[in-house]
N, C-alpha and C positions, 0 to 999 in steps of 0.2 A: 659355404654355397653347394651343396649337388648339381649336377648335369646330369640330364634326360637325354639320351636318343631317342629318335622315332627314324623309324625309315620311310618315307613317303615316297607312293612310286611318281617318277617321272609324270605319269600322263596327268595324273592328280594334281600337277603344278603347271600343267599345258592348261589343261580344263580350267582350270583358277586363274590362270594368267595371273601368277604370284610366284615372289622369288621365294627360295627357301626362309630367306632372311622372315621374308613377309609375314609366310605362313605360320614360320617359331614364334613370333610375336603374337598372332591372333592364337593360334592354340594355348602360349599361356594365359592368354589374357580371358577366353573362353576355360580354360581349366579354372580360372579365380572365380569366374561368374559361377560357374556351375558347382564349383564347391560349395561358395557361398549360398547358393540357391540350395543345396541340399542341408546346411546346416551345419556342415562338417567344420568351416573356418566362417571366424568373425569378418564383419566388413573389414576391420583394421589389417586381420592378417592375410585376406584376402587381395587388399592393395597392394600388400606387400609381396607377395606371389607376383600381381600384375607388375610390379615395380610403377606403380602412380602412388600418387596420393589418395588418403581416404574418401575425401571428397570428389576428386574423379573417378572413384572409383563408384562410388555412390552414385554419380552422374551417367556414369556409364553403364549401370545397370540397365537403365529406360532403352538405349540402344537395342539390349537382348530382351526388352518387355522382361524384366525380374523386377517384382517390387524391392525395395528397399528395407520393407516391414515385415516381420516374420510372424502377424498375425493370421490367424484363421479367420475366414469372414464373419464365423459363431462367434469367436472371442471380440472383432471388431465391431458386430454388433450390440455385444453385451458391456463393450467400451462405450457406446455412444447411449445405451440405455440407462448406462452409472454415469453421466456425465449432467 
């Protein structure tokens, strides 16, 4: 496993009232969610990045208002019409 180091200004930690460990964990989850949202990672790989199960990851997406479905509104409407 690779390690990535980020320098977070102390002021940011104070403003957020978080520890470096909790910010690191949150950033790891946020990266997984965003990479999934952009279509760069599957839900399984994003869950792996977030170090949680795929089911937990799919549930977590709601917290960030990210749909687990990758259909556009037009594709969804077409699927409904075809059903």
